[in-house]
N, CA and C atoms as an extended XYZ file, in Angstrom:
516
Properties=species:S:1:pos:R:3:atomname:S:1:resname:S:1:resid:I:1 pbc="F F F"
N       118.747       83.853      107.127 N   MET     1
C       117.379       84.525      107.393 CA  MET     1
C       117.118       84.923      106.036 C   MET     1
N       115.678       85.201      105.367 N   ALA     2
C       115.768       85.525      103.881 CA  ALA     2
C       115.554       86.911      104.214 C   ALA     2
N       116.292       87.777      103.213 N   SER     3
C       116.049       89.450      103.562 CA  SER     3
C       114.554       89.859      103.332 C   SER     3
N       113.883       90.218      104.537 N   GLY     4
C       112.602       90.531      104.678 CA  GLY     4
C       111.418       89.476      105.309 C   GLY     4
N       112.483       88.292      105.628 N   SER     5
C       110.772       87.679      105.898 CA  SER     5
C       110.709       88.089      107.199 C   SER     5
N       111.526       88.806      108.082 N   ASN     6
C       111.049       89.224      109.360 CA  ASN     6
C       110.959       90.540      109.654 C   ASN     6
N       111.062       91.276      108.680 N   SER     7
C       111.015       92.911      108.743 CA  SER     7
C       109.793       93.650      107.886 C   SER     7
N       109.077       94.422      108.417 N   ARG     8
C       108.282       95.480      107.979 CA  ARG     8
C       108.661       96.489      107.686 C   ARG     8
N       108.252       97.056      106.802 N   LYS     9
C       108.332       98.487      106.240 CA  LYS     9
C       107.411       99.239      106.499 C   LYS     9
N       107.728      100.267      106.817 N   LYS    10
C       106.558      101.559      107.052 CA  LYS    10
C       106.649      102.439      106.456 C   LYS    10
N       105.643      102.714      105.949 N   LYS    11
C       105.259      104.233      105.238 CA  LYS    11
C       104.989      105.217      105.699 C   LYS    11
N       105.139      106.349      105.164 N   ALA    12
C       104.790      107.676      105.725 CA  ALA    12
C       103.406      107.714      105.723 C   ALA    12
N       102.836      107.541      104.943 N   SER    13
C       101.045      107.431      104.569 CA  SER    13
C       100.420      107.137      104.929 C   SER    13
N        99.934      107.308      106.517 N   GLY    14
C        99.033      107.065      107.430 CA  GLY    14
C        99.028      105.593      108.002 C   GLY    14
N        99.936      104.773      107.536 N   SER    15
C       100.260      103.336      108.085 CA  SER    15
C       100.109      103.582      109.653 C   SER    15
N        99.525      102.366      110.033 N   LYS    16
C        99.226      102.370      111.864 CA  LYS    16
C       100.548      102.097      112.232 C   LYS    16
N       101.406      101.692      111.567 N   GLU    17
C       102.945      101.012      111.976 CA  GLU    17
C       103.880      102.185      112.045 C   GLU    17
N       103.622      103.171      111.252 N   LYS    18
C       104.578      104.180      111.086 CA  LYS    18
C       105.027      105.058      112.629 C   LYS    18
N       105.961      105.094      112.751 N   LYS    19
C       106.774      106.080      114.115 CA  LYS    19
C       107.059      107.311      113.242 C   LYS    19
N       106.421      108.424      113.584 N   ASN    20
C       106.501      109.889      113.349 CA  ASN    20
C       107.678      110.550      114.694 C   ASN    20
N       107.959      111.892      114.624 N   MET    21
C       108.687      112.329      115.326 CA  MET    21
C       108.154      112.887      116.553 C   MET    21
N       108.755      113.350      117.345 N   ALA    22
C       107.728      114.152      118.457 CA  ALA    22
C       107.072      115.215      117.944 C   ALA    22
N       105.290      115.249      118.478 N   SER    23
C       104.521      116.458      118.090 CA  SER    23
C       105.153      117.571      118.314 C   SER    23
N       104.963      118.274      117.204 N   GLY    24
C       105.553      119.889      117.251 CA  GLY    24
C       106.744      119.999      116.844 C   GLY    24
N       106.926      119.246      116.258 N   SER    25
C       108.744      118.964      115.537 CA  SER    25
C       107.920      119.507      113.934 C   SER    25
N       108.737      120.077      113.018 N   SER    26
C       108.726      120.330      111.714 CA  SER    26
C       108.892      119.070      110.923 C   SER    26
N       109.772      118.400      111.289 N   THR    27
C       110.524      117.027      110.683 CA  THR    27
C       110.052      116.096      110.786 C   THR    27
N       110.055      114.999      110.088 N   ALA    28
C       109.434      113.561      110.274 CA  ALA    28
C       110.426      112.774      109.785 C   ALA    28
N       110.360      111.421      110.178 N   CYS    29
C       111.267      110.609      109.861 CA  CYS    29
C       110.325      110.220      108.677 C   CYS    29
N       111.152      109.551      107.702 N   GLY    30
C       111.060      108.667      106.328 CA  GLY    30
C       110.581      107.706      106.167 C   GLY    30
N       111.108      106.439      105.790 N   ASP    31
C       110.510      105.219      105.773 CA  ASP    31
C       111.365      104.428      107.114 C   ASP    31
N       110.796      103.365      107.938 N   THR    32
C       111.536      103.061      109.247 CA  THR    32
C       111.007      101.537      108.485 C   THR    32
N       112.097      100.750      109.093 N   THR    33
C       112.022       99.283      108.458 CA  THR    33
C       112.377       98.460      110.132 C   THR    33
N       111.289       97.755      110.252 N   ILE    34
C       111.331       97.036      111.473 CA  ILE    34
C       111.969       95.573      111.221 C   ILE    34
N       113.048       95.096      112.056 N   VAL    35
C       113.390       93.818      111.857 CA  VAL    35
C       113.234       92.879      113.062 C   VAL    35
N       112.427       92.403      113.072 N   SER    36
C       111.631       91.698      114.488 CA  SER    36
C       112.491       90.505      114.653 C   SER    36
N       112.160       90.353      116.166 N   PRO    37
C       112.980       89.155      116.348 CA  PRO    37
C       112.758       87.573      116.233 C   PRO    37
N       113.223       86.954      116.108 N   THR    38
C       113.162       85.367      115.594 CA  THR    38
C       112.737       84.412      116.775 C   THR    38
N       113.173       85.020      117.766 N   ARG    39
C       112.998       84.252      119.064 CA  ARG    39
C       112.305       85.482      119.929 C   ARG    39
N       112.553       85.198      121.268 N   ILE    40
C       111.773       85.850      122.556 CA  ILE    40
C       112.311       87.517      122.319 C   ILE    40
N       111.326       88.236      122.525 N   HIS    41
C       111.538       89.594      122.387 CA  HIS    41
C       112.196       90.354      123.380 C   HIS    41
N       113.696       90.482      123.857 N   LYS    42
C       114.087       90.940      125.025 CA  LYS    42
C       114.611       92.246      125.272 C   LYS    42
N       115.028       92.827      123.811 N   ALA    43
C       115.875       93.958      123.649 CA  ALA    43
C       115.323       94.384      122.319 C   ALA    43
N       114.962       95.928      122.437 N   THR    44
C       114.865       96.988      121.144 CA  THR    44
C       115.725       97.936      121.039 C   THR    44
N       116.249       97.515      119.893 N   ILE    45
C       117.712       98.625      119.407 CA  ILE    45
C       117.241       99.511      118.432 C   ILE    45
N       117.287      101.088      118.555 N   VAL    46
C       116.909      102.358      117.229 CA  VAL    46
C       118.410      102.080      116.815 C   VAL    46
N       118.462      101.887      115.245 N   TRP    47
C       119.813      101.780      114.848 CA  TRP    47
C       119.553      102.873      113.540 C   TRP    47
N       120.868      104.185      113.628 N   LEU    48
C       120.477      105.448      113.127 CA  LEU    48
C       121.597      105.079      112.129 C   LEU    48
N       121.497      105.284      110.701 N   HIS    49
C       122.375      105.217      109.747 CA  HIS    49
C       123.072      106.349      109.509 C   HIS    49
N       124.295      106.414      108.298 N   ASP    50
C       125.266      107.061      108.079 CA  ASP    50
C       124.835      108.192      106.989 C   ASP    50
N       125.328      109.334      107.100 N   ILE    51
C       124.905      110.397      105.687 CA  ILE    51
C       124.643      109.079      104.684 C   ILE    51
N       123.990      109.618      103.599 N   GLY    52
C       123.449      108.993      102.562 CA  GLY    52
C       123.050      107.806      102.715 C   GLY    52
N       122.680      107.342      103.441 N   HIS    53
C       122.347      105.718      103.718 CA  HIS    53
C       120.568      105.927      104.130 C   HIS    53
N       120.176      105.087      104.069 N   ASN    54
C       118.765      105.098      104.818 CA  ASN    54
C       118.242      103.501      105.492 C   ASN    54
N       116.874      103.235      105.834 N   ASP    55
C       116.525      102.150      106.735 CA  ASP    55
C       116.983      100.929      105.847 C   ASP    55
N       116.947      100.662      104.814 N   GLN    56
C       117.356       99.323      104.305 CA  GLN    56
C       118.774       98.855      104.236 C   GLN    56
N       119.849       99.723      103.826 N   VAL    57
C       121.232       99.740      104.431 CA  VAL    57
C       121.351       99.386      106.151 C   VAL    57
N       120.787      100.021      106.702 N   SER    58
C       120.522       99.577      108.055 CA  SER    58
C       120.191       98.255      108.260 C   SER    58
N       119.174       98.038      107.768 N   ALA    59
C       118.163       96.535      107.968 CA  ALA    59
C       119.134       95.400      107.463 C   ALA    59
N       119.772       95.613      106.333 N   MET    60
C       120.764       94.611      106.053 CA  MET    60
C       121.880       94.640      107.215 C   MET    60
N       122.325       95.760      107.515 N   PHE    61
C       123.333       95.670      108.361 CA  PHE    61
C       123.184       94.509      109.848 C   PHE    61
N       121.990       95.194      110.223 N   VAL    62
C       121.700       94.294      111.470 CA  VAL    62
C       121.251       92.743      111.507 C   VAL    62
N       120.777       92.640      110.556 N   ARG    63
C       120.647       91.170      109.906 CA  ARG    63
C       121.591       90.575      110.223 C   ARG    63
N       122.877       90.839      109.720 N   LYS    64
C       124.067       90.545      109.803 CA  LYS    64
C       124.641       90.087      111.041 C   LYS    64
N       123.675       90.420      111.994 N   LEU    65
C       124.547       90.423      113.529 CA  LEU    65
C       123.702       89.227      113.838 C   LEU    65
N       122.581       88.504      113.444 N   ASN    66
C       122.167       87.966      114.248 CA  ASN    66
C       121.807       87.379      115.413 C   ASN    66
N       121.499       88.681      115.794 N   LEU    67
C       120.924       88.739      117.411 CA  LEU    67
C       119.580       88.298      117.516 C   LEU    67
N       118.909       87.200      117.373 N   PRO    68
C       117.692       86.205      117.593 CA  PRO    68
C       116.775       87.209      118.403 C   PRO    68
N       117.168       87.901      119.731 N   ASN    69
C       116.251       88.260      120.837 CA  ASN    69
C       116.060       89.857      120.717 C   ASN    69
N       116.601       90.290      119.267 N   VAL    70
C       116.910       91.851      119.471 CA  VAL    70
C       115.577       92.067      118.570 C   VAL    70
N       114.975       93.261      118.728 N   LYS    71
C       114.019       93.721      117.650 CA  LYS    71
C       114.953       94.924      117.252 C   LYS    71
N       115.113       95.353      116.063 N   TRP    72
C       115.844       96.585      115.405 CA  TRP    72
C       114.964       97.299      114.740 C   TRP    72
N       114.473       98.853      115.053 N   ILE    73
C       113.925       99.437      114.384 CA  ILE    73
C       114.833      100.491      113.853 C   ILE    73
N       114.561      100.577      112.420 N   CYS    74
C       115.711      101.494      111.218 CA  CYS    74
C       115.240      102.288      110.375 C   CYS    74
N       115.162      103.799      111.344 N   PRO    75
C       114.613      104.785      110.908 CA  PRO    75
C       115.169      105.377      109.171 C   PRO    75
N       114.844      105.900      108.993 N   THR    76
C       115.297      106.625      107.490 CA  THR    76
C       114.989      108.390      108.053 C   THR    76
N       116.098      109.139      107.849 N   VAL    77
C       115.687      110.626      108.069 CA  VAL    77
C       115.667      111.219      106.241 C   VAL    77
N       114.671      112.044      106.504 N   PRO    78
C       114.856      112.704      104.919 CA  PRO    78
C       115.572      113.552      104.352 C   PRO    78
N       115.729      113.514      103.160 N   THR    79
C       117.057      114.088      102.708 CA  THR    79
C       117.062      115.772      103.174 C   THR    79
N       118.211      116.366      103.179 N   ARG    80
C       118.422      117.740      103.306 CA  ARG    80
C       119.722      118.454      102.621 C   ARG    80
N       119.983      119.588      102.219 N   PRO    81
C       121.189      120.329      101.661 CA  PRO    81
C       122.002      119.657      102.652 C   PRO    81
N       123.386      119.607      102.460 N   LEU    82
C       124.795      119.099      103.520 CA  LEU    82
C       125.498      120.332      102.764 C   LEU    82
N       125.559      121.296      103.819 N   THR    83
C       126.751      122.025      103.635 CA  THR    83
C       128.532      121.392      103.324 C   THR    83
N       128.249      120.360      103.643 N   LEU    84
C       130.130      120.127      103.681 CA  LEU    84
C       129.988      119.932      102.121 C   LEU    84
N       128.758      119.032      101.544 N   LEU    85
C       128.723      118.768      100.272 CA  LEU    85
C       128.331      119.385       99.335 C   LEU    85
N       128.632      121.178       99.420 N   GLY    86
C       128.152      122.323       98.552 CA  GLY    86
C       126.574      122.005       98.416 C   GLY    86
N       125.883      122.013       99.549 N   GLY    87
C       124.454      121.696       99.519 CA  GLY    87
C       123.719      120.533       98.613 C   GLY    87
N       124.779      119.300       98.369 N   THR    88
C       123.846      118.265       97.623 CA  THR    88
C       123.070      117.793       98.783 C   THR    88
N       121.690      117.602       98.127 N   GLN    89
C       120.810      116.688       98.843 CA  GLN    89
C       121.054      115.473       99.253 C   GLN    89
N       120.894      115.235      100.382 N   THR    90
C       121.049      113.959      100.922 CA  THR    90
C       120.620      113.114      102.388 C   THR    90
N       120.432      112.223      102.665 N   THR    91
C       120.202      111.872      104.004 CA  THR    91
C       120.883      112.024      104.916 C   THR    91
N       120.703      112.797      105.870 N   SER    92
C       121.502      112.989      106.863 CA  SER    92
C       120.954      113.553      108.337 C   SER    92
N       121.483      113.327      109.616 N   TRP    93
C       120.892      113.341      110.474 CA  TRP    93
C       120.608      114.991      111.023 C   TRP    93
N       121.979      115.879      110.548 N   CYS    94
C       121.867      117.355      110.530 CA  CYS    94
C       122.832      117.929      109.542 C   CYS    94
N       122.650      118.944      109.441 N   ASP    95
C       123.859      119.557      108.359 CA  ASP    95
C       125.135      119.439      109.038 C   ASP    95
N       126.558      118.985      108.285 N   VAL    96
C       127.108      119.241      108.747 CA  VAL    96
C       128.154      120.348      108.005 C   VAL    96
N       128.772      121.593      108.620 N   THR    97
C       129.264      122.424      107.873 CA  THR    97
C       130.961      122.403      107.899 C   THR    97
N       131.605      121.366      108.229 N   GLY    98
C       132.943      121.380      108.318 CA  GLY    98
C       132.955      120.161      109.111 C   GLY    98
N       134.764      119.966      109.097 N   ILE    99
C       135.291      118.782      110.056 CA  ILE    99
C       136.171      119.637      110.671 C   ILE    99
N       135.679      120.282      111.972 N   SER   100
C       136.799      120.740      112.903 CA  SER   100
C       135.870      120.581      114.358 C   SER   100
N       136.680      120.708      115.088 N   GLU   101
C       136.097      120.655      116.671 CA  GLU   101
C       135.885      122.246      116.719 C   GLU   101
N       136.285      123.346      115.700 N   HIS   102
C       135.163      124.246      115.929 CA  HIS   102
C       134.293      124.552      115.198 C   HIS   102
N       133.512      123.485      114.377 N   MET   103
C       132.684      123.708      113.598 CA  MET   103
C       131.456      124.127      114.271 C   MET   103
N       130.511      124.494      113.497 N   GLU   104
C       128.799      125.043      113.928 CA  GLU   104
C       127.930      123.917      113.996 C   GLU   104
N       127.602      123.605      115.307 N   ASP   105
C       126.728      122.225      115.562 CA  ASP   105
C       125.212      122.713      114.829 C   ASP   105
N       124.627      121.829      114.382 N   ASP   106
C       122.949      122.039      113.964 CA  ASP   106
C       122.180      121.363      115.051 C   ASP   106
N       122.428      122.234      116.125 N   MET   107
C       121.330      121.479      117.171 CA  MET   107
C       120.221      121.248      116.931 C   MET   107
N       119.362      121.847      116.076 N   VAL   108
C       118.006      121.775      116.224 CA  VAL   108
C       118.007      120.477      115.440 C   VAL   108
N       118.363      119.998      114.558 N   SER   109
C       118.374      118.726      113.829 CA  SER   109
C       118.819      117.874      114.615 C   SER   109
N       119.920      117.788      115.368 N   ILE   110
C       120.356      117.050      116.422 CA  ILE   110
C       119.147      116.860      117.282 C   ILE   110
N       118.744      117.868      117.807 N   ASN   111
C       117.572      117.498      118.913 CA  ASN   111
C       116.154      116.933      118.561 C   ASN   111
N       116.137      117.284      117.325 N   SER   112
C       114.569      116.367      116.586 CA  SER   112
C       115.043      114.869      116.368 C   SER   112
N       115.923      114.523      116.137 N   THR   113
C       116.470      112.990      116.038 CA  THR   113
C       116.405      112.756      117.724 C   THR   113
N       116.886      113.100      118.676 N   VAL   114
C       116.577      112.642      120.164 CA  VAL   114
C       115.037      112.719      119.926 C   VAL   114
N       114.273      113.593      119.821 N   ALA   115
C       112.877      113.437      119.904 CA  ALA   115
C       112.282      112.012      118.852 C   ALA   115
N       113.170      111.718      117.932 N   ILE   116
C       112.749      110.592      117.194 CA  ILE   116
C       113.227      109.217      117.961 C   ILE   116
N       114.162      109.238      118.084 N   VAL   117
C       114.571      108.341      119.105 CA  VAL   117
C       113.579      107.581      120.184 C   VAL   117
N       113.386      109.050      121.030 N   VAL   118
C       112.479      108.673      121.948 CA  VAL   118
C       111.126      108.415      121.720 C   VAL   118
N       110.307      108.719      120.560 N   ASN   119
C       109.047      108.265      120.030 CA  ASN   119
C       109.118      107.030      119.758 C   ASN   119
N       110.151      106.612      119.062 N   LEU   120
C       110.548      105.269      118.549 CA  LEU   120
C       110.347      104.129      119.617 C   LEU   120
N       111.141      104.596      121.144 N   LEU   121
C       111.301      103.883      122.081 CA  LEU   121
C       110.158      103.776      123.065 C   LEU   121
N       109.567      104.969      123.049 N   ASN   122
C       108.346      104.698      123.959 CA  ASN   122
C       107.315      104.116      123.849 C   ASN   122
N       107.343      103.453      122.161 N   ALA   123
C       105.765      102.325      122.169 CA  ALA   123
C       106.365      100.993      122.471 C   ALA   123
N       107.779      101.057      122.905 N   GLU   124
C       108.082       99.588      123.182 CA  GLU   124
C       107.656       99.221      124.775 C   GLU   124
N       107.493       97.781      124.778 N   PRO   125
C       106.805       97.296      126.288 CA  PRO   125
C       107.931       97.727      127.255 C   PRO   125
N       107.082       97.362      128.521 N   GLY   126
C       108.331       97.785      129.688 CA  GLY   126
C       109.136       96.766      129.958 C   GLY   126
N       109.219       95.534      129.297 N   ASN   127
C       109.765       94.204      129.804 CA  ASN   127
C       110.910       93.994      128.881 C   ASN   127
N       111.039       94.713      127.755 N   VAL   128
C       112.607       94.734      127.183 CA  VAL   128
C       113.467       95.905      127.518 C   VAL   128
N       114.559       95.650      126.971 N   MET   129
C       115.967       96.574      127.091 CA  MET   129
C       115.658       97.382      125.683 C   MET   129
N       116.219       98.732      126.187 N   LEU   130
C       116.300       99.645      125.073 CA  LEU   130
C       117.545       99.742      124.729 C   LEU   130
N       117.943       99.893      123.485 N   GLY   131
C       119.162      100.602      123.113 CA  GLY   131
C       118.988      101.305      121.911 C   GLY   131
N       120.007      101.927      121.646 N   LEU   132
C       120.381      102.912      120.650 CA  LEU   132
C       121.759      102.780      120.023 C   LEU   132
N       122.046      102.805      118.593 N   GLY   133
C       123.289      102.394      118.206 CA  GLY   133
C       123.068      103.016      116.587 C   GLY   133
N       124.499      103.180      116.224 N   GLY   134
C       124.475      103.742      114.342 CA  GLY   134
C       125.885      103.464      114.257 C   GLY   134
N       125.510      103.756      112.819 N   ILE   135
C       127.447      103.324      112.025 CA  ILE   135
C       127.500      105.361      111.369 C   ILE   135
N       128.532      105.655      111.613 N   GLY   136
C       129.243      107.044      111.039 CA  GLY   136
C       128.430      107.807      111.827 C   GLY   136
N       127.964      108.681      110.864 N   MET   137
C       126.996      109.810      111.605 CA  MET   137
C       126.221      109.496      112.601 C   MET   137
N       125.157      108.235      111.928 N   GLY   138
C       124.598      107.740      112.890 CA  GLY   138
C       124.906      107.138      114.580 C   GLY   138
N       126.311      106.969      114.499 N   ALA   139
C       126.480      106.388      115.896 CA  ALA   139
C       126.977      107.864      116.655 C   ALA   139
N       127.640      109.131      115.918 N   ALA   140
C       127.591      110.517      116.518 CA  ALA   140
C       126.524      110.977      117.003 C   ALA   140
N       125.422      110.685      116.283 N   VAL   141
C       124.218      111.325      116.878 CA  VAL   141
C       123.837      110.554      117.977 C   VAL   141
N       124.002      109.036      118.173 N   ALA   142
C       123.310      108.038      119.058 CA  ALA   142
C       123.902      108.229      120.286 C   ALA   142
N       125.204      108.966      120.289 N   LEU   143
C       126.168      109.104      121.445 CA  LEU   143
C       125.673      110.491      122.279 C   LEU   143
N       125.448      111.314      121.163 N   TYR   144
C       124.771      112.447      121.373 CA  TYR   144
C       123.111      112.201      122.357 C   TYR   144
N       122.598      111.704      121.597 N   SER   145
C       121.050      111.322      121.807 CA  SER   145
C       121.097      110.633      123.619 C   SER   145
N       121.695      109.945      123.702 N   ALA   146
C       121.753      108.875      124.971 CA  ALA   146
C       122.533      109.810      125.880 C   ALA   146
N       123.139      110.920      125.830 N   THR   147
C       123.865      112.060      126.438 CA  THR   147
C       122.615      112.937      127.061 C   THR   147
N       121.839      113.382      126.201 N   ALA   148
C       120.532      113.865      126.465 CA  ALA   148
C       119.455      113.694      126.897 C   ALA   148
N       119.203      112.408      126.843 N   THR   149
C       117.935      111.481      127.344 CA  THR   149
C       118.739      109.875      127.900 C   THR   149
N       118.690      109.697      128.723 N   CYS   150
C       118.941      108.287      129.024 CA  CYS   150
C       118.016      107.651      130.017 C   CYS   150
N       116.980      108.032      129.967 N   TYR   151
C       115.513      107.708      130.414 CA  TYR   151
C       114.209      108.210      129.708 C   TYR   151
N       113.823      106.878      129.074 N   ILE   152
C       112.517      106.988      128.600 CA  ILE   152
C       111.236      106.455      129.201 C   ILE   152
N       110.589      107.315      128.917 N   THR   153
C       109.213      107.497      129.852 CA  THR   153
C       108.264      105.871      129.067 C   THR   153
N       107.623      105.156      129.142 N   VAL   154
C       106.956      103.896      128.911 CA  VAL   154
C       105.904      104.239      128.947 C   VAL   154
N       105.316      104.796      127.470 N   GLU   155
C       103.991      105.246      127.767 CA  GLU   155
C       102.723      104.737      128.007 C   GLU   155
N       101.712      105.152      128.624 N   GLY   156
C       101.054      104.820      129.283 CA  GLY   156
C       101.103      103.864      130.780 C   GLY   156
N       102.119      103.664      131.226 N   SER   157
C       102.531      102.977      132.269 CA  SER   157
C       103.082      103.709      133.389 C   SER   157
N       103.470      105.055      133.223 N   GLY   158
C       103.839      105.972      134.026 CA  GLY   158
C       105.429      105.410      134.383 C   GLY   158
N       106.076      104.370      133.874 N   LEU   159
C       107.406      104.070      134.433 CA  LEU   159
C       108.538      104.346      133.742 C   LEU   159
N       109.622      104.734      134.088 N   ILE   160
C       110.553      105.269      133.610 CA  ILE   160
C       111.260      104.009      132.936 C   ILE   160
N       112.039      104.047      131.812 N   GLN   161
C       112.914      102.841      131.846 CA  GLN   161
C       114.454      103.367      131.332 C   GLN   161
N       115.132      103.075      131.700 N   ILE   162
C       117.021      103.229      131.201 CA  ILE   162
C       117.364      102.536      130.182 C   ILE   162
N       117.622      103.581      129.331 N   LEU   163
C       118.142      103.315      127.587 CA  LEU   163
C       119.399      102.496      128.280 C   LEU   163
N       119.432      100.855      128.102 N   LEU   164
C       120.691      100.144      128.675 CA  LEU   164
C       121.653       99.755      127.628 C   LEU   164
N       121.524      100.447      126.527 N   ALA   165
C       122.765       99.846      125.612 CA  ALA   165
C       122.660      101.200      124.674 C   ALA   165
N       124.275      101.039      124.396 N   LEU   166
C       124.427      102.465      123.649 CA  LEU   166
C       125.595      101.488      122.521 C   LEU   166
N       125.376      101.605      121.284 N   VAL   167
C       126.681      101.063      120.400 CA  VAL   167
C       126.940      101.984      119.260 C   VAL   167
N       127.819      102.125      119.165 N   GLY   168
C       128.505      102.983      117.882 CA  GLY   168
C       129.382      102.371      116.752 C   GLY   168
N       129.227      102.539      115.566 N   LEU   169
C       130.620      102.173      114.675 CA  LEU   169
C       130.739      102.962      113.486 C   LEU   169
N       132.248      103.261      113.662 N   ILE   170
C       132.804      104.322      112.888 CA  ILE   170
C       133.056      103.595      111.235 C   ILE   170
N       132.746      103.712      110.266 N   GLU   171
C       133.420      103.130      109.058 CA  GLU   171
C       134.896      103.780      109.003 C   GLU   171
N       135.185      103.019      108.644 N   THR   172
C       137.184      103.322      108.381 CA  THR   172
C       137.515      103.243      107.126 C   THR   172
């Protein structure tokens, strides 16, 4: 499949297709790329990128998985200063102060990411399976998101749908 033949880029500038975070949140997603299914739409997976990556890197990766019945939603988080990198501005789902089991977690940002995921999946039809995954930090945030909320209310229907898949990849 050609790179981009079945994907759409969403822009923050009022585009009808742009997905934003939960109302009331002070942070929003940057660009979001949708990789549309090439066959019958049976599942939607939100794919979260690693530190320093974006929606385009995610979209390139998920296209290689060649899952024709899956719609992929690949959001980009805005840049932020990252303490671990001496305050360098980069895309990151939350601040990382260090690598230790005793480090302080940036729960405000992590919970904002959960709101992004819920909003992105809320718009999906009730007849498709929902999933969440990521690579690197995206995988860690996906795992947290799944434990924080494994039920998603399907907008307008009053139904609750269970998050059926969780995938995480760690680069080595």
